[in-house]
All heavy atoms as TSV, in Angstrom:
chain	resi	resn	atom	element	x	y	z
A	1	MET	N	N	106.847	119.239	77.977
A	1	MET	CA	C	106.277	118.023	78.495
A	1	MET	C	C	105.047	118.382	79.332
A	1	MET	O	O	105.122	119.249	80.202
A	1	MET	CB	C	107.330	117.303	79.344
A	1	MET	CG	C	106.754	116.245	80.240
A	1	MET	SD	S	107.924	115.334	81.287
A	1	MET	CE	C	108.736	116.596	82.202
A	2	GLU	N	N	103.946	117.713	79.048
A	2	GLU	CA	C	102.750	117.903	79.862
A	2	GLU	C	C	102.860	117.058	81.121
A	2	GLU	O	O	103.361	115.943	81.085
A	2	GLU	CB	C	101.504	117.472	79.087
A	2	GLU	CG	C	101.054	118.482	78.072
A	2	GLU	CD	C	99.693	118.144	77.515
A	2	GLU	OE1	O	98.811	117.720	78.281
A	2	GLU	OE2	O	99.539	118.296	76.306
A	3	ILE	N	N	102.392	117.641	82.230
A	3	ILE	CA	C	102.379	116.894	83.481
A	3	ILE	C	C	100.976	116.952	84.068
A	3	ILE	O	O	100.179	117.817	83.713
A	3	ILE	CB	C	103.430	117.415	84.486
A	3	ILE	CG1	C	103.178	118.883	84.847
A	3	ILE	CG2	C	104.838	117.236	83.920
A	3	ILE	CD1	C	104.120	119.411	85.914
A	4	SER	N	N	100.688	116.039	84.963
A	4	SER	CA	C	99.364	115.958	85.569
A	4	SER	C	C	99.122	117.150	86.504
A	4	SER	O	O	100.057	117.865	86.888
A	4	SER	CB	C	99.232	114.658	86.364
A	4	SER	OG	O	100.094	114.687	87.500
A	5	VAL	N	N	97.881	117.309	86.872
A	5	VAL	CA	C	97.521	118.359	87.829
A	5	VAL	C	C	98.236	118.115	89.157
A	5	VAL	O	O	98.748	119.044	89.777
A	5	VAL	CB	C	95.986	118.407	88.018
A	5	VAL	CG1	C	95.605	119.340	89.153
A	5	VAL	CG2	C	95.297	118.821	86.724
A	6	ARG	N	N	98.303	116.856	89.575
A	6	ARG	CA	C	98.994	116.509	90.828
A	6	ARG	C	C	100.460	116.901	90.758
A	6	ARG	O	O	101.008	117.508	91.689
A	6	ARG	CB	C	98.870	115.011	91.098
A	6	ARG	CG	C	99.608	114.561	92.338
A	6	ARG	CD	C	99.521	113.066	92.526
A	6	ARG	NE	N	100.239	112.670	93.726
A	6	ARG	CZ	C	100.805	111.490	93.886
A	6	ARG	NH1	N	100.709	110.570	92.954
A	6	ARG	NH2	N	101.459	111.210	94.995
A	7	ALA	N	N	101.118	116.573	89.643
A	7	ALA	CA	C	102.534	116.903	89.488
A	7	ALA	C	C	102.746	118.410	89.454
A	7	ALA	O	O	103.693	118.929	90.058
A	7	ALA	CB	C	103.090	116.256	88.222
A	8	ALA	N	N	101.866	119.126	88.765
A	8	ALA	CA	C	101.989	120.584	88.694
A	8	ALA	C	C	101.826	121.212	90.070
A	8	ALA	O	O	102.559	122.146	90.427
A	8	ALA	CB	C	100.951	121.152	87.729
A	9	ALA	N	N	100.885	120.708	90.856
A	9	ALA	CA	C	100.675	121.240	92.210
A	9	ALA	C	C	101.887	120.953	93.095
A	9	ALA	O	O	102.307	121.808	93.879
A	9	ALA	CB	C	99.404	120.645	92.817
A	10	LEU	N	N	102.445	119.756	92.966
A	10	LEU	CA	C	103.623	119.381	93.757
A	10	LEU	C	C	104.826	120.235	93.364
A	10	LEU	O	O	105.537	120.748	94.232
A	10	LEU	CB	C	103.916	117.900	93.545
A	10	LEU	CG	C	104.932	117.230	94.439
A	10	LEU	CD1	C	104.622	117.444	95.909
A	10	LEU	CD2	C	104.977	115.749	94.139
A	11	ARG	N	N	105.024	120.421	92.065
A	11	ARG	CA	C	106.131	121.270	91.607
A	11	ARG	C	C	105.971	122.701	92.115
A	11	ARG	O	O	106.918	123.321	92.602
A	11	ARG	CB	C	106.233	121.258	90.080
A	11	ARG	CG	C	107.398	122.096	89.572
A	11	ARG	CD	C	107.586	121.987	88.093
A	11	ARG	NE	N	106.413	122.489	87.391
A	11	ARG	CZ	C	106.243	122.411	86.087
A	11	ARG	NH1	N	107.161	121.829	85.333
A	11	ARG	NH2	N	105.161	122.897	85.528
A	12	SER	N	N	104.764	123.224	92.060
A	12	SER	CA	C	104.500	124.579	92.554
A	12	SER	C	C	104.775	124.686	94.051
A	12	SER	O	O	105.388	125.651	94.512
A	12	SER	CB	C	103.057	124.966	92.248
A	12	SER	OG	O	102.760	126.230	92.761
A	13	ALA	N	N	104.333	123.695	94.822
A	13	ALA	CA	C	104.557	123.709	96.275
A	13	ALA	C	C	106.045	123.663	96.595
A	13	ALA	O	O	106.522	124.358	97.500
A	13	ALA	CB	C	103.827	122.530	96.928
A	14	ILE	N	N	106.798	122.863	95.835
A	14	ILE	CA	C	108.246	122.771	96.046
A	14	ILE	C	C	108.910	124.097	95.710
A	14	ILE	O	O	109.785	124.567	96.442
A	14	ILE	CB	C	108.842	121.608	95.219
A	14	ILE	CG1	C	108.393	120.279	95.829
A	14	ILE	CG2	C	110.359	121.704	95.138
A	14	ILE	CD1	C	108.689	119.074	94.965
A	15	GLU	N	N	108.503	124.717	94.613
A	15	GLU	CA	C	109.079	126.006	94.243
A	15	GLU	C	C	108.771	127.076	95.283
A	15	GLU	O	O	109.639	127.891	95.611
A	15	GLU	CB	C	108.562	126.427	92.864
A	15	GLU	CG	C	109.167	125.600	91.749
A	15	GLU	CD	C	108.666	125.964	90.360
A	15	GLU	OE1	O	107.590	126.599	90.246
A	15	GLU	OE2	O	109.349	125.602	89.389
A	16	GLN	N	N	107.565	127.073	95.814
A	16	GLN	CA	C	107.225	128.050	96.849
A	16	GLN	C	C	108.020	127.808	98.123
A	16	GLN	O	O	108.488	128.750	98.766
A	16	GLN	CB	C	105.724	128.008	97.142
A	16	GLN	CG	C	104.896	128.594	96.026
A	16	GLN	CD	C	103.405	128.522	96.309
A	16	GLN	OE1	O	102.976	128.143	97.400
A	16	GLN	NE2	N	102.610	128.898	95.326
A	17	ALA	N	N	108.190	126.539	98.492
A	17	ALA	CA	C	108.901	126.213	99.730
A	17	ALA	C	C	110.390	126.502	99.631
A	17	ALA	O	O	111.000	126.967	100.595
A	17	ALA	CB	C	108.666	124.742	100.101
A	18	THR	N	N	110.983	126.218	98.469
A	18	THR	CA	C	112.432	126.409	98.328
A	18	THR	C	C	112.798	127.792	97.812
A	18	THR	O	O	113.921	128.242	98.007
A	18	THR	CB	C	113.034	125.372	97.351
A	18	THR	OG1	O	112.452	125.553	96.061
A	18	THR	CG2	C	112.837	123.949	97.849
A	19	GLY	N	N	111.871	128.430	97.102
A	19	GLY	CA	C	112.196	129.693	96.451
A	19	GLY	C	C	113.065	129.484	95.219
A	19	GLY	O	O	113.688	130.420	94.718
A	20	GLU	N	N	113.125	128.258	94.731
A	20	GLU	CA	C	113.960	127.888	93.585
A	20	GLU	C	C	113.092	127.264	92.494
A	20	GLU	O	O	111.977	126.824	92.756
A	20	GLU	CB	C	115.028	126.869	94.013
A	20	GLU	CG	C	115.948	127.349	95.116
A	20	GLU	CD	C	116.958	128.379	94.646
A	20	GLU	OE1	O	117.202	128.477	93.419
A	20	GLU	OE2	O	117.511	129.094	95.498
A	21	ILE	N	N	113.617	127.179	91.296
A	21	ILE	CA	C	112.911	126.528	90.194
A	21	ILE	C	C	113.056	125.014	90.321
A	21	ILE	O	O	114.160	124.503	90.519
A	21	ILE	CB	C	113.468	126.998	88.838
A	21	ILE	CG1	C	113.169	128.489	88.658
A	21	ILE	CG2	C	112.886	126.182	87.688
A	21	ILE	CD1	C	113.805	129.109	87.443
A	22	ALA	N	N	111.922	124.312	90.230
A	22	ALA	CA	C	111.918	122.849	90.285
A	22	ALA	C	C	111.873	122.299	88.866
A	22	ALA	O	O	111.219	122.867	87.989
A	22	ALA	CB	C	110.723	122.356	91.090
A	23	VAL	N	N	112.572	121.205	88.648
A	23	VAL	CA	C	112.658	120.572	87.339
A	23	VAL	C	C	111.950	119.227	87.393
A	23	VAL	O	O	112.160	118.442	88.316
A	23	VAL	CB	C	114.141	120.370	86.936
A	23	VAL	CG1	C	114.254	119.642	85.617
A	23	VAL	CG2	C	114.861	121.701	86.889
A	24	ALA	N	N	111.099	118.964	86.389
A	24	ALA	CA	C	110.394	117.685	86.290
A	24	ALA	C	C	110.993	116.874	85.148
A	24	ALA	O	O	111.271	117.419	84.076
A	24	ALA	CB	C	108.912	117.925	86.043
A	25	GLN	N	N	111.196	115.577	85.390
A	25	GLN	CA	C	111.708	114.709	84.344
A	25	GLN	C	C	111.113	113.317	84.505
A	25	GLN	O	O	110.906	112.844	85.626
A	25	GLN	CB	C	113.230	114.662	84.359
A	25	GLN	CG	C	113.831	114.189	85.649
A	25	GLN	CD	C	115.319	114.461	85.729
A	25	GLN	OE1	O	115.771	115.074	86.661
A	25	GLN	NE2	N	116.092	114.013	84.776
A	26	PRO	N	N	110.807	112.667	83.391
A	26	PRO	CA	C	110.226	111.325	83.476
A	26	PRO	C	C	111.241	110.309	84.000
A	26	PRO	O	O	112.440	110.423	83.729
A	26	PRO	CB	C	109.826	111.012	82.035
A	26	PRO	CG	C	110.552	111.977	81.172
A	26	PRO	CD	C	110.948	113.135	82.027
A	27	VAL	N	N	110.742	109.352	84.767
A	27	VAL	CA	C	111.531	108.214	85.235
A	27	VAL	C	C	110.729	106.955	84.924
A	27	VAL	O	O	109.579	107.048	84.486
A	27	VAL	CB	C	111.861	108.316	86.746
A	27	VAL	CG1	C	112.821	109.458	87.011
A	27	VAL	CG2	C	110.625	108.477	87.578
A	28	GLY	N	N	111.299	105.807	85.181
A	28	GLY	CA	C	110.665	104.548	84.815
A	28	GLY	C	C	109.239	104.362	85.299
A	28	GLY	O	O	108.411	103.803	84.590
A	29	THR	N	N	108.940	104.849	86.469
A	29	THR	CA	C	107.603	104.623	87.036
A	29	THR	C	C	106.743	105.871	87.085
A	29	THR	O	O	105.649	105.835	87.633
A	29	THR	CB	C	107.715	104.064	88.472
A	29	THR	OG1	O	108.462	104.994	89.265
A	29	THR	CG2	C	108.392	102.719	88.488
A	30	GLY	N	N	107.222	106.969	86.559
A	30	GLY	CA	C	106.400	108.175	86.631
A	30	GLY	C	C	107.199	109.431	86.370
A	30	GLY	O	O	107.787	109.605	85.316
A	31	LEU	N	N	107.243	110.287	87.381
A	31	LEU	CA	C	107.855	111.596	87.222
A	31	LEU	C	C	108.684	111.938	88.451
A	31	LEU	O	O	108.257	111.691	89.581
A	31	LEU	CB	C	106.752	112.643	87.044
A	31	LEU	CG	C	107.183	114.036	86.639
A	31	LEU	CD1	C	107.666	114.044	85.182
A	31	LEU	CD2	C	106.016	114.996	86.780
A	32	ARG	N	N	109.857	112.501	88.222
A	32	ARG	CA	C	110.708	112.984	89.311
A	32	ARG	C	C	110.777	114.496	89.209
A	32	ARG	O	O	111.000	115.052	88.142
A	32	ARG	CB	C	112.110	112.407	89.223
A	32	ARG	CG	C	113.042	112.951	90.316
A	32	ARG	CD	C	114.410	112.343	90.228
A	32	ARG	NE	N	114.407	111.101	90.957
A	32	ARG	CZ	C	115.352	110.736	91.813
A	32	ARG	NH1	N	116.406	111.495	92.015
A	32	ARG	NH2	N	115.266	109.591	92.450
A	33	ILE	N	N	110.593	115.154	90.347
A	33	ILE	CA	C	110.698	116.604	90.440
A	33	ILE	C	C	111.799	116.902	91.441
A	33	ILE	O	O	111.808	116.339	92.538
A	33	ILE	CB	C	109.363	117.228	90.899
A	33	ILE	CG1	C	108.248	116.875	89.909
A	33	ILE	CG2	C	109.499	118.744	91.046
A	33	ILE	CD1	C	106.854	117.217	90.404
A	34	SER	N	N	112.725	117.780	91.074
A	34	SER	CA	C	113.825	118.110	91.981
A	34	SER	C	C	114.071	119.608	91.981
A	34	SER	O	O	113.723	120.314	91.039
A	34	SER	CB	C	115.095	117.364	91.578
A	34	SER	OG	O	115.477	117.704	90.266
A	35	ALA	N	N	114.671	120.070	93.071
A	35	ALA	CA	C	114.995	121.487	93.214
A	35	ALA	C	C	116.132	121.641	94.212
A	35	ALA	O	O	116.262	120.843	95.148
A	35	ALA	CB	C	113.778	122.276	93.701
A	36	PRO	N	N	116.956	122.667	94.032
A	36	PRO	CA	C	118.002	122.943	95.020
A	36	PRO	C	C	117.395	123.530	96.293
A	36	PRO	O	O	116.354	124.190	96.257
A	36	PRO	CB	C	118.895	123.965	94.321
A	36	PRO	CG	C	118.030	124.604	93.291
A	36	PRO	CD	C	117.000	123.594	92.902
A	37	VAL	N	N	118.056	123.267	97.393
A	37	VAL	CA	C	117.664	123.860	98.679
A	37	VAL	C	C	118.593	125.047	98.926
A	37	VAL	O	O	119.807	124.922	98.767
A	37	VAL	CB	C	117.796	122.828	99.823
A	37	VAL	CG1	C	117.528	123.466	101.174
A	37	VAL	CG2	C	116.852	121.658	99.575
A	38	PRO	N	N	118.043	126.195	99.282
A	38	PRO	CA	C	118.887	127.373	99.494
A	38	PRO	C	C	119.960	127.139	100.569
A	38	PRO	O	O	119.712	126.457	101.566
A	38	PRO	CB	C	117.906	128.448	99.957
A	38	PRO	CG	C	116.570	127.981	99.511
A	38	PRO	CD	C	116.632	126.480	99.509
A	39	VAL	N	N	121.131	127.699	100.342
A	39	VAL	CA	C	122.210	127.639	101.321
A	39	VAL	C	C	121.736	128.331	102.603
A	39	VAL	O	O	121.074	129.362	102.545
A	39	VAL	CB	C	123.479	128.321	100.766
A	39	VAL	CG1	C	124.569	128.377	101.816
A	39	VAL	CG2	C	123.952	127.610	99.513
A	40	GLY	N	N	122.060	127.771	103.740
A	40	GLY	CA	C	121.668	128.370	105.014
A	40	GLY	C	C	120.204	128.192	105.343
A	40	GLY	O	O	119.638	128.950	106.132
A	41	CYS	N	N	119.585	127.195	104.742
A	41	CYS	CA	C	118.161	126.922	104.969
A	41	CYS	C	C	117.937	126.572	106.444
A	41	CYS	O	O	118.544	125.645	106.975
A	41	CYS	CB	C	117.743	125.767	104.064
A	41	CYS	SG	S	116.011	125.385	104.102
A	42	GLY	N	N	117.070	127.323	107.110
A	42	GLY	CA	C	116.807	127.117	108.523
A	42	GLY	C	C	115.658	126.163	108.782
A	42	GLY	O	O	115.007	125.676	107.858
A	43	PRO	N	N	115.381	125.882	110.040
A	43	PRO	CA	C	114.346	124.916	110.416
A	43	PRO	C	C	112.948	125.254	109.880
A	43	PRO	O	O	112.208	124.352	109.480
A	43	PRO	CB	C	114.350	124.944	111.942
A	43	PRO	CG	C	115.671	125.511	112.324
A	43	PRO	CD	C	116.091	126.409	111.201
A	44	GLU	N	N	112.587	126.526	109.860
A	44	GLU	CA	C	111.250	126.887	109.376
A	44	GLU	C	C	111.106	126.587	107.886
A	44	GLU	O	O	110.081	126.072	107.446
A	44	GLU	CB	C	110.948	128.356	109.661
A	44	GLU	CG	C	110.703	128.628	111.128
A	44	GLU	CD	C	110.396	130.087	111.417
A	44	GLU	OE1	O	110.194	130.868	110.463
A	44	GLU	OE2	O	110.352	130.441	112.601
A	45	ARG	N	N	112.125	126.922	107.105
A	45	ARG	CA	C	112.053	126.635	105.666
A	45	ARG	C	C	112.084	125.137	105.420
A	45	ARG	O	O	111.378	124.630	104.560
A	45	ARG	CB	C	113.171	127.321	104.913
A	45	ARG	CG	C	113.052	127.000	103.411
A	45	ARG	CD	C	113.867	127.891	102.558
A	45	ARG	NE	N	113.033	128.995	102.111
A	45	ARG	CZ	C	113.483	129.962	101.343
A	45	ARG	NH1	N	114.732	129.976	100.971
A	45	ARG	NH2	N	112.686	130.924	100.956
A	46	TRP	N	N	112.897	124.392	106.189
A	46	TRP	CA	C	112.908	122.933	106.032
A	46	TRP	C	C	111.528	122.363	106.356
A	46	TRP	O	O	111.080	121.421	105.693
A	46	TRP	CB	C	113.974	122.278	106.912
A	46	TRP	CG	C	115.272	122.093	106.188
A	46	TRP	CD1	C	116.441	122.749	106.441
A	46	TRP	CD2	C	115.537	121.220	105.084
A	46	TRP	NE1	N	117.404	122.325	105.554
A	46	TRP	CE2	C	116.885	121.385	104.719
A	46	TRP	CE3	C	114.763	120.317	104.362
A	46	TRP	CZ2	C	117.476	120.681	103.668
A	46	TRP	CZ3	C	115.349	119.611	103.308
A	46	TRP	CH2	C	116.683	119.788	102.979
A	47	ALA	N	N	110.851	122.910	107.337
A	47	ALA	CA	C	109.489	122.445	107.655
A	47	ALA	C	C	108.571	122.687	106.470
A	47	ALA	O	O	107.752	121.822	106.122
A	47	ALA	CB	C	108.971	123.150	108.903
A	48	ASP	N	N	108.701	123.839	105.810
A	48	ASP	CA	C	107.899	124.130	104.614
A	48	ASP	C	C	108.214	123.135	103.496
A	48	ASP	O	O	107.313	122.657	102.800
A	48	ASP	CB	C	108.153	125.554	104.118
A	48	ASP	CG	C	107.606	126.619	105.056
A	48	ASP	OD1	O	106.740	126.303	105.905
A	48	ASP	OD2	O	108.051	127.779	104.931
A	49	ILE	N	N	109.492	122.834	103.326
A	49	ILE	CA	C	109.905	121.882	102.291
A	49	ILE	C	C	109.340	120.500	102.589
A	49	ILE	O	O	108.800	119.834	101.705
A	49	ILE	CB	C	111.441	121.852	102.162
A	49	ILE	CG1	C	111.947	123.184	101.598
A	49	ILE	CG2	C	111.900	120.682	101.300
A	49	ILE	CD1	C	113.455	123.368	101.672
A	50	LEU	N	N	109.442	120.056	103.828
A	50	LEU	CA	C	108.915	118.738	104.189
A	50	LEU	C	C	107.408	118.666	103.983
A	50	LEU	O	O	106.887	117.647	103.529
A	50	LEU	CB	C	109.292	118.387	105.627
A	50	LEU	CG	C	110.786	118.145	105.849
A	50	LEU	CD1	C	111.069	117.923	107.332
A	50	LEU	CD2	C	111.270	116.965	105.031
A	51	ASN	N	N	106.706	119.741	104.289
A	51	ASN	CA	C	105.264	119.777	104.026
A	51	ASN	C	C	104.989	119.681	102.538
A	51	ASN	O	O	104.032	119.026	102.118
A	51	ASN	CB	C	104.635	121.049	104.600
A	51	ASN	CG	C	104.474	120.978	106.093
A	51	ASN	OD1	O	104.328	119.917	106.672
A	51	ASN	ND2	N	104.495	122.142	106.732
A	52	ALA	N	N	105.804	120.333	101.723
A	52	ALA	CA	C	105.605	120.320	100.274
A	52	ALA	C	C	105.831	118.932	99.682
A	52	ALA	O	O	105.092	118.512	98.793
A	52	ALA	CB	C	106.535	121.334	99.607
A	53	VAL	N	N	106.835	118.203	100.150
A	53	VAL	CA	C	107.155	116.901	99.564
A	53	VAL	C	C	106.317	115.759	100.130
A	53	VAL	O	O	106.290	114.669	99.557
A	53	VAL	CB	C	108.664	116.560	99.699
A	53	VAL	CG1	C	109.519	117.634	99.058
A	53	VAL	CG2	C	109.070	116.331	101.143
A	54	ALA	N	N	105.605	116.004	101.201
A	54	ALA	CA	C	104.846	114.943	101.871
A	54	ALA	C	C	103.787	114.302	100.975
A	54	ALA	O	O	103.411	113.150	101.186
A	54	ALA	CB	C	104.206	115.476	103.148
A	55	GLY	N	N	103.314	115.004	99.959
A	55	GLY	CA	C	102.287	114.458	99.080
A	55	GLY	C	C	102.814	113.545	97.985
A	55	GLY	O	O	102.037	113.002	97.201
A	56	ALA	N	N	104.118	113.346	97.922
A	56	ALA	CA	C	104.714	112.512	96.879
A	56	ALA	C	C	104.697	111.042	97.280
A	56	ALA	O	O	104.547	110.701	98.462
A	56	ALA	CB	C	106.150	112.957	96.627
A	57	ASP	N	N	104.852	110.170	96.291
A	57	ASP	CA	C	104.943	108.737	96.567
A	57	ASP	C	C	106.279	108.377	97.209
A	57	ASP	O	O	106.345	107.507	98.069
A	57	ASP	CB	C	104.752	107.941	95.271
A	57	ASP	CG	C	103.373	108.188	94.657
A	57	ASP	OD1	O	102.391	108.308	95.410
A	57	ASP	OD2	O	103.293	108.283	93.418
A	58	ARG	N	N	107.349	109.052	96.778
A	58	ARG	CA	C	108.689	108.876	97.341
A	58	ARG	C	C	109.359	110.233	97.360
A	58	ARG	O	O	109.122	111.051	96.480
A	58	ARG	CB	C	109.518	107.910	96.476
A	58	ARG	CG	C	109.053	106.475	96.549
A	58	ARG	CD	C	109.746	105.595	95.505
A	58	ARG	NE	N	109.438	105.940	94.117
A	58	ARG	CZ	C	108.284	105.658	93.512
A	58	ARG	NH1	N	107.325	105.054	94.165
A	58	ARG	NH2	N	108.096	105.996	92.249
A	59	TRP	N	N	110.209	110.450	98.340
A	59	TRP	CA	C	110.934	111.724	98.376
A	59	TRP	C	C	112.237	111.561	99.138
A	59	TRP	O	O	112.427	110.599	99.870
A	59	TRP	CB	C	110.092	112.843	98.979
A	59	TRP	CG	C	109.626	112.609	100.396
A	59	TRP	CD1	C	108.468	112.008	100.786
A	59	TRP	CD2	C	110.312	112.961	101.591
A	59	TRP	NE1	N	108.388	111.970	102.154
A	59	TRP	CE2	C	109.505	112.549	102.678
A	59	TRP	CE3	C	111.520	113.588	101.862
A	59	TRP	CZ2	C	109.877	112.738	104.007
A	59	TRP	CZ3	C	111.893	113.780	103.189
A	59	TRP	CH2	C	111.067	113.368	104.239
A	60	GLY	N	N	113.116	112.523	98.954
A	60	GLY	CA	C	114.382	112.481	99.656
A	60	GLY	C	C	115.183	113.743	99.397
A	60	GLY	O	O	114.728	114.660	98.723
A	61	ALA	N	N	116.393	113.754	99.931
A	61	ALA	CA	C	117.310	114.877	99.743
A	61	ALA	C	C	118.721	114.306	99.676
A	61	ALA	O	O	119.011	113.278	100.288
A	61	ALA	CB	C	117.194	115.880	100.884
A	62	THR	N	N	119.572	114.975	98.921
A	62	THR	CA	C	120.959	114.539	98.816
A	62	THR	C	C	121.872	115.750	98.704
A	62	THR	O	O	121.465	116.790	98.205
A	62	THR	CB	C	121.165	113.605	97.605
A	62	THR	OG1	O	122.526	113.170	97.588
A	62	THR	CG2	C	120.847	114.299	96.295
A	63	ASP	N	N	123.076	115.574	99.207
A	63	ASP	CA	C	124.100	116.606	99.019
A	63	ASP	C	C	125.400	115.959	98.539
A	63	ASP	O	O	126.460	116.541	98.637
A	63	ASP	CB	C	124.313	117.419	100.284
A	63	ASP	CG	C	124.825	116.606	101.457
A	63	ASP	OD1	O	124.997	115.367	101.316
A	63	ASP	OD2	O	125.048	117.187	102.521
A	64	ALA	N	N	125.283	114.769	97.966
A	64	ALA	CA	C	126.460	114.023	97.530
A	64	ALA	C	C	127.233	114.730	96.420
A	64	ALA	O	O	128.437	114.572	96.310
A	64	ALA	CB	C	126.054	112.622	97.070
A	65	ALA	N	N	126.551	115.515	95.607
A	65	ALA	CA	C	127.214	116.178	94.487
A	65	ALA	C	C	127.442	117.663	94.747
A	65	ALA	O	O	127.672	118.426	93.822
A	65	ALA	CB	C	126.392	115.989	93.219
A	66	GLY	N	N	127.362	118.078	95.985
A	66	GLY	CA	C	127.555	119.496	96.305
A	66	GLY	C	C	126.364	120.052	97.056
A	66	GLY	O	O	126.004	119.544	98.107
A	67	PRO	N	N	125.725	121.084	96.505
A	67	PRO	CA	C	124.582	121.701	97.187
A	67	PRO	C	C	123.439	120.708	97.399
A	67	PRO	O	O	123.244	119.792	96.602
A	67	PRO	CB	C	124.156	122.814	96.222
A	67	PRO	CG	C	125.345	123.079	95.373
A	67	PRO	CD	C	126.073	121.772	95.276
A	68	THR	N	N	122.695	120.891	98.458
A	68	THR	CA	C	121.580	120.006	98.771
A	68	THR	C	C	120.477	120.150	97.734
A	68	THR	O	O	120.096	121.250	97.352
A	68	THR	CB	C	121.010	120.307	100.173
A	68	THR	OG1	O	122.061	120.160	101.131
A	68	THR	CG2	C	119.872	119.366	100.530
A	69	GLN	N	N	119.990	119.008	97.276
A	69	GLN	CA	C	118.866	118.925	96.337
A	69	GLN	C	C	117.773	118.084	96.998
A	69	GLN	O	O	118.069	117.065	97.619
A	69	GLN	CB	C	119.285	118.210	95.045
A	69	GLN	CG	C	120.258	118.950	94.198
A	69	GLN	CD	C	119.546	119.858	93.206
A	69	GLN	OE1	O	118.478	119.545	92.709
A	69	GLN	NE2	N	120.145	120.988	92.930
A	70	ILE	N	N	116.531	118.516	96.849
A	70	ILE	CA	C	115.425	117.664	97.274
A	70	ILE	C	C	114.807	117.074	96.018
A	70	ILE	O	O	114.896	117.654	94.932
A	70	ILE	CB	C	114.365	118.418	98.118
A	70	ILE	CG1	C	113.808	119.638	97.366
A	70	ILE	CG2	C	114.934	118.842	99.446
A	70	ILE	CD1	C	112.406	119.405	96.934
A	71	TRP	N	N	114.193	115.901	96.158
A	71	TRP	CA	C	113.549	115.265	95.016
A	71	TRP	C	C	112.303	114.546	95.491
A	71	TRP	O	O	112.204	114.148	96.653
A	71	TRP	CB	C	114.497	114.298	94.311
A	71	TRP	CG	C	115.003	113.204	95.188
A	71	TRP	CD1	C	116.148	113.213	95.932
A	71	TRP	CD2	C	114.370	111.953	95.453
A	71	TRP	NE1	N	116.270	112.047	96.648
A	71	TRP	CE2	C	115.184	111.253	96.360
A	71	TRP	CE3	C	113.195	111.353	95.020
A	71	TRP	CZ2	C	114.860	109.977	96.842
A	71	TRP	CZ3	C	112.867	110.086	95.499
A	71	TRP	CH2	C	113.705	109.416	96.396
A	72	VAL	N	N	111.360	114.436	94.598
A	72	VAL	CA	C	110.149	113.642	94.836
A	72	VAL	C	C	109.885	112.817	93.591
A	72	VAL	O	O	110.279	113.192	92.490
A	72	VAL	CB	C	108.909	114.518	95.154
A	72	VAL	CG1	C	109.134	115.340	96.403
A	72	VAL	CG2	C	108.526	115.394	93.989
A	73	GLU	N	N	109.238	111.684	93.768
A	73	GLU	CA	C	108.770	110.897	92.644
A	73	GLU	C	C	107.302	110.591	92.844
A	73	GLU	O	O	106.873	110.306	93.969
A	73	GLU	CB	C	109.562	109.604	92.499
A	73	GLU	CG	C	110.974	109.818	92.021
A	73	GLU	CD	C	111.744	108.538	91.791
A	73	GLU	OE1	O	111.176	107.432	91.994
A	73	GLU	OE2	O	112.911	108.627	91.411
A	74	ILE	N	N	106.552	110.702	91.759
A	74	ILE	CA	C	105.147	110.329	91.806
A	74	ILE	C	C	104.874	109.380	90.656
A	74	ILE	O	O	105.482	109.485	89.584
A	74	ILE	CB	C	104.187	111.536	91.754
A	74	ILE	CG1	C	104.394	112.351	90.498
A	74	ILE	CG2	C	104.352	112.398	92.993
A	74	ILE	CD1	C	103.334	113.441	90.313
A	75	GLN	N	N	104.001	108.425	90.897
A	75	GLN	CA	C	103.621	107.482	89.866
A	75	GLN	C	C	102.572	108.139	88.996
A	75	GLN	O	O	101.557	108.618	89.482
A	75	GLN	CB	C	103.078	106.208	90.482
A	75	GLN	CG	C	102.784	105.143	89.462
A	75	GLN	CD	C	102.495	103.800	90.099
A	75	GLN	OE1	O	102.794	103.592	91.269
A	75	GLN	NE2	N	101.893	102.928	89.338
A	76	GLU	N	N	102.846	108.185	87.710
A	76	GLU	CA	C	101.929	108.780	86.749
A	76	GLU	C	C	101.383	107.659	85.875
A	76	GLU	O	O	102.148	106.926	85.262
A	76	GLU	CB	C	102.656	109.801	85.861
A	76	GLU	CG	C	103.179	110.992	86.623
A	76	GLU	CD	C	102.124	112.038	86.875
A	76	GLU	OE1	O	101.271	111.797	87.760
A	76	GLU	OE2	O	102.130	113.073	86.206
A	77	ASP	N	N	100.080	107.527	85.832
A	77	ASP	CA	C	99.470	106.533	84.968
A	77	ASP	C	C	99.403	107.052	83.552
A	77	ASP	O	O	99.067	108.217	83.323
A	77	ASP	CB	C	98.064	106.183	85.457
A	77	ASP	CG	C	98.092	105.552	86.839
A	77	ASP	OD1	O	99.041	104.801	87.104
A	77	ASP	OD2	O	97.181	105.813	87.640
A	78	SER	N	N	99.736	106.203	82.620
A	78	SER	CA	C	99.722	106.615	81.205
A	78	SER	C	C	98.322	106.650	80.659
A	78	SER	O	O	97.448	105.984	81.034
A	78	SER	CB	C	100.560	105.647	80.382
A	78	SER	OG	O	101.879	105.644	80.851
């Protein structure tokens, strides 16, 4: 799947901040990128993660299904 330059930069920033592989998948309004957060993630790494996701249209984190995952969504124009 091809993604925009903005999405590629956001995915790269998330991967650098988390040290994990980020996955991109299409959603109704654009693209969602998600990645696991390392176990024992401290305040400095969380600050890096928050800086990485700040450029997204929407973002969040969940641990409802086990390990913490961060996600971002960006609107991609067709």
